C-alpha positions as CSV (number, residue, x, y, z in Angstrom):
1,M,-35.8,-32.1,54.8
2,S,-32.7,-30.6,56.6
3,A,-32.2,-26.9,57.4
4,G,-29.6,-26.5,54.9
5,E,-31.6,-28.3,51.7
6,P,-33.7,-25.3,50.9
7,G,-30.8,-23.0,50.6
8,R,-29.1,-25.5,48.3
9,G,-32.0,-25.9,46.3
10,L,-32.1,-22.0,46.0
11,H,-28.8,-21.9,44.9
12,R,-29.1,-24.7,41.9
13,L,-32.2,-22.4,40.7
14,L,-30.0,-19.3,40.6
15,R,-27.0,-20.9,39.3
16,P,-27.0,-20.5,35.4
17,R,-27.1,-23.7,33.2
18,L,-25.1,-23.7,30.1
19,R,-26.8,-26.4,27.9
20,R,-26.0,-27.3,24.2
21,V,-29.1,-25.3,23.2
22,D,-27.7,-22.2,24.5
23,L,-24.5,-22.4,22.7
24,L,-26.1,-22.8,19.4
25,V,-28.2,-19.8,20.0
26,A,-25.4,-17.7,20.9
27,V,-23.2,-18.9,17.4
28,L,-26.6,-18.2,15.5
29,L,-26.8,-14.7,17.2
30,A,-23.1,-14.2,16.1
31,A,-23.6,-15.2,12.6
32,L,-26.2,-13.0,12.3
33,G,-24.6,-10.1,13.6
34,F,-21.7,-10.5,11.6
35,G,-23.8,-11.2,8.3
36,A,-25.7,-7.7,9.3
37,A,-22.5,-5.8,9.5
38,V,-21.3,-7.0,6.1
39,Q,-24.5,-6.3,4.4
40,V,-24.4,-3.0,5.8
41,R,-21.0,-2.1,4.8
42,S,-21.7,-3.3,1.3
43,T,-24.9,-1.3,1.3
44,Q,-22.7,1.8,2.4
45,E,-20.4,1.1,-0.6
46,L,-23.2,0.5,-3.0
47,T,-25.0,4.0,-1.9
48,A,-21.5,5.8,-2.4
49,L,-21.3,4.5,-5.7
50,G,-24.9,5.4,-6.3
51,S,-24.6,9.0,-5.4
52,A,-21.5,9.4,-7.4
53,R,-21.3,11.7,-10.2
54,P,-21.5,10.4,-13.7
55,E,-17.9,11.8,-14.7
56,D,-16.4,10.4,-11.1
57,L,-18.1,6.6,-12.5
58,V,-16.3,7.0,-15.5
59,R,-13.0,7.7,-14.0
60,I,-13.5,4.7,-11.5
61,L,-14.2,2.8,-14.4
62,D,-11.2,3.9,-16.7
63,D,-8.9,3.2,-13.6
64,L,-10.2,-0.2,-13.4
65,S,-9.9,-0.8,-17.3
66,G,-6.4,0.7,-17.1
67,R,-5.4,-2.2,-14.3
68,D,-6.7,-5.0,-16.6
69,A,-4.8,-3.8,-19.6
70,R,-1.7,-3.4,-17.3
71,L,-2.2,-7.6,-16.0
72,R,-3.2,-8.5,-19.8
73,A,0.1,-7.0,-21.3
74,E,2.2,-8.7,-18.3
75,V,0.6,-12.1,-19.2
76,E,1.4,-11.4,-22.8
77,A,4.9,-10.4,-22.1
78,L,5.8,-13.4,-19.6
79,T,4.2,-15.5,-22.3
80,A,6.6,-14.1,-25.3
81,T,9.5,-14.6,-22.8
82,R,8.6,-18.2,-22.1
83,E,8.6,-18.9,-25.8
84,R,11.5,-17.1,-26.9
85,L,13.8,-19.1,-24.2
86,R,11.9,-22.4,-25.0
87,T,12.6,-21.9,-28.7
88,S,16.4,-20.8,-28.5
89,A,18.9,-22.8,-30.0
90,G,21.8,-21.6,-27.5
91,D,22.0,-19.9,-24.0
92,E,22.3,-16.1,-25.5
93,A,18.7,-15.3,-25.2
94,A,18.9,-17.2,-21.7
95,V,21.6,-14.8,-20.5
96,E,20.1,-11.7,-22.3
97,E,16.7,-12.2,-20.4
98,A,18.7,-12.8,-17.0
99,R,20.6,-9.4,-17.6
100,R,17.4,-7.8,-17.9
101,R,15.7,-9.0,-15.5
102,T,19.0,-8.2,-13.1
103,Q,18.2,-4.6,-14.2
104,L,14.5,-4.8,-13.5
105,L,15.1,-6.4,-10.0
106,G,17.4,-3.7,-9.4
107,V,14.6,-1.2,-9.9
108,L,12.3,-3.0,-7.6
109,A,14.9,-3.6,-4.8
110,G,15.8,0.2,-5.0
111,T,19.6,-0.3,-5.8
112,V,19.8,1.4,-9.0
113,P,18.5,4.7,-10.0
114,A,15.4,5.0,-12.5
115,T,13.9,7.4,-14.6
116,G,10.8,7.7,-16.7
117,P,7.0,9.0,-16.9
118,G,5.0,9.0,-13.8
119,V,3.6,11.7,-11.2
120,L,4.5,13.6,-8.7
121,L,2.2,13.8,-5.5
122,E,2.8,16.7,-3.1
123,V,1.1,16.5,0.5
124,Q,0.8,19.5,2.6
125,D,-0.1,19.1,6.0
126,P,0.2,22.4,7.9
127,A,-2.1,21.3,10.8
128,G,-0.1,18.0,11.2
129,G,-3.4,15.7,10.5
130,V,-2.0,13.5,8.0
131,P,-0.9,10.3,9.9
132,A,1.4,7.4,8.5
133,G,-1.8,5.2,7.5
134,V,-3.0,7.8,5.0
135,L,0.9,7.8,3.5
136,L,0.7,4.2,3.4
137,D,-2.6,3.9,1.5
138,A,-1.1,6.7,-1.0
139,L,1.8,4.4,-1.6
140,E,-0.8,1.2,-2.0
141,E,-2.6,3.2,-4.8
142,L,0.4,3.7,-6.2
143,R,1.8,0.2,-6.3
144,A,-2.0,-0.9,-7.3
145,A,-2.0,1.7,-10.1
146,G,1.4,0.3,-11.5
147,A,4.3,2.1,-10.0
148,E,7.5,0.5,-10.5
149,A,9.6,3.0,-8.8
150,V,8.8,5.3,-5.6
151,Q,10.6,7.5,-3.5
152,L,9.5,9.5,-0.7
153,E,10.6,12.8,0.2
154,G,9.9,15.0,3.4
155,Q,11.4,17.6,5.4
156,A,14.3,16.3,7.6
157,A,13.5,16.1,11.3
158,P,16.5,17.6,13.5
159,D,18.5,15.0,14.8
160,G,21.0,15.3,17.7
161,A,23.6,17.7,15.9
162,G,20.4,19.9,14.6
163,A,19.6,19.3,11.1
164,P,19.5,22.3,8.8
165,A,15.8,23.8,8.6
166,Q,16.3,23.5,4.6
167,E,17.2,20.4,4.6
168,R,15.2,17.3,2.5
169,A,15.6,13.6,3.4
170,V,14.6,11.2,0.5
171,V,13.7,7.4,1.3
172,R,13.4,4.6,-1.6
173,V,10.2,2.6,-1.3
174,V,10.7,-1.0,-1.7
175,A,8.3,-3.8,-1.0
176,A,9.9,-4.2,2.7
177,T,9.0,-0.5,3.5
178,W,7.4,0.3,6.9
179,L,5.9,3.8,8.2
180,L,5.1,4.9,11.5
181,D,3.7,7.6,12.8
182,E,5.8,9.8,15.2
183,D,5.8,13.0,16.9
184,G,5.2,16.0,14.1
185,G,5.9,13.6,11.3
186,V,6.2,10.1,10.2
187,L,9.2,7.6,10.7
188,V,9.9,5.7,7.3
189,D,12.3,2.8,7.2
190,G,14.1,4.6,10.2
191,V,14.4,7.9,8.5
192,R,12.3,10.8,10.3
193,L,10.5,12.9,7.8
194,R,8.4,16.0,8.4
195,P,5.4,17.4,6.0
196,P,5.6,18.7,3.4
197,Y,6.0,15.0,1.9
198,A,6.5,14.0,-2.1
199,F,5.9,10.9,-3.6
200,T,7.7,10.4,-7.0
201,A,6.4,7.6,-8.7
202,L,7.0,5.9,-11.9
203,G,4.9,4.5,-14.4
204,D,1.9,5.5,-16.7
205,S,1.1,8.8,-15.7
206,A,-2.2,8.8,-16.7
207,T,-3.0,5.7,-15.0
208,L,-1.3,6.9,-11.6
209,A,-2.9,10.4,-11.6
210,S,-6.4,8.8,-12.3
211,A,-5.7,6.3,-9.3
212,L,-5.0,8.8,-6.9
213,A,-7.9,11.2,-7.8
214,I,-10.8,8.8,-7.9
215,P,-13.5,9.6,-5.6
216,G,-12.8,8.4,-1.9
217,G,-9.3,8.3,-2.9
218,V,-5.9,9.6,-1.9
219,V,-6.9,13.1,-2.6
220,D,-10.1,13.0,-0.7
221,T,-8.7,11.3,2.3
222,V,-6.1,13.8,2.5
223,A,-8.5,16.8,2.5
224,R,-10.6,14.7,5.2
225,V,-7.7,15.0,7.5
226,G,-6.9,18.6,7.1
227,G,-4.2,18.3,4.5
228,T,-3.9,19.1,0.9
229,A,-2.8,16.6,-2.1
230,V,-1.8,17.6,-5.5
231,V,-0.9,15.5,-8.2
232,R,1.3,16.6,-11.0
233,P,1.9,14.2,-14.1
234,A,5.4,14.6,-15.7
235,D,7.2,13.1,-18.9
236,D,10.5,12.6,-17.3
237,L,11.1,12.0,-13.6
238,R,13.9,10.6,-11.6
239,V,13.9,8.4,-8.5
240,G,17.3,8.4,-7.6
241,A,17.5,7.5,-3.9
242,L,19.0,4.2,-3.6
243,R,18.9,1.6,-0.7
244,P,21.9,-0.2,0.5
245,L,22.4,-3.8,-0.8
246,D,22.4,-6.1,2.4
247,R,25.4,-8.1,2.6
248,P,24.7,-11.8,3.3
249,R,25.3,-12.9,7.1
250,Y,25.9,-16.6,6.2
251,A,25.6,-17.1,2.2
252,R,28.7,-17.0,0.0
253,P,29.3,-17.5,-3.5
254,A,29.7,-21.3,-4.4
255,P,33.5,-22.0,-6.0
256,G,33.2,-21.9,-9.7
257,G,30.5,-19.5,-10.3
């Protein structure tokens, strides 16, 4: 045996060897860890519901029942529209339906104003602790509860020319709306807003108010970060902020309509 052979043998013993069984054990441990994390989270959610008050559980159940009723009503309306178009002898029903859907799509796209019942959600943030994520959660909760038109209002941030202190800025919220944290406030579709904030949402006022006030929901989340949220149902609200209609860059109407 040469003088270098003991050193090479020791090196082979100390060098880790990756075997197939080691990979299998690593995969099983990772799967076990993931399963444990999911189980802990599920247990925490069940514990939260188990510790909720009876009136809170009733409110959560009512919110879920309301969402189920809205979805069923939407299915029935779409089914009735399909049958009416199918049995129509001429194109008049199709044209009328197209006009109606154009108006509805204008409301959803934010290109036409809308009025109706809904809620006003006022968010006070004196300490500046309400981030964009909390406002986004409020928006998603409103959408899930059936809000059909939403606008977000806030104190206008000073620009280069210096905006008046009392000026308010309003942004029409649509499917493509984005929110981003910014020093002293949030950036909504490129518009700088400062607290206090106000959501105006049109829809079933009782359902929207219930969704925002469920335990652990928007009102509780705002309170945890140092703010206050007040929900005010109303029978006649107006969402008047509009979004400009983007001009197509490439598409053009076909000749002859």
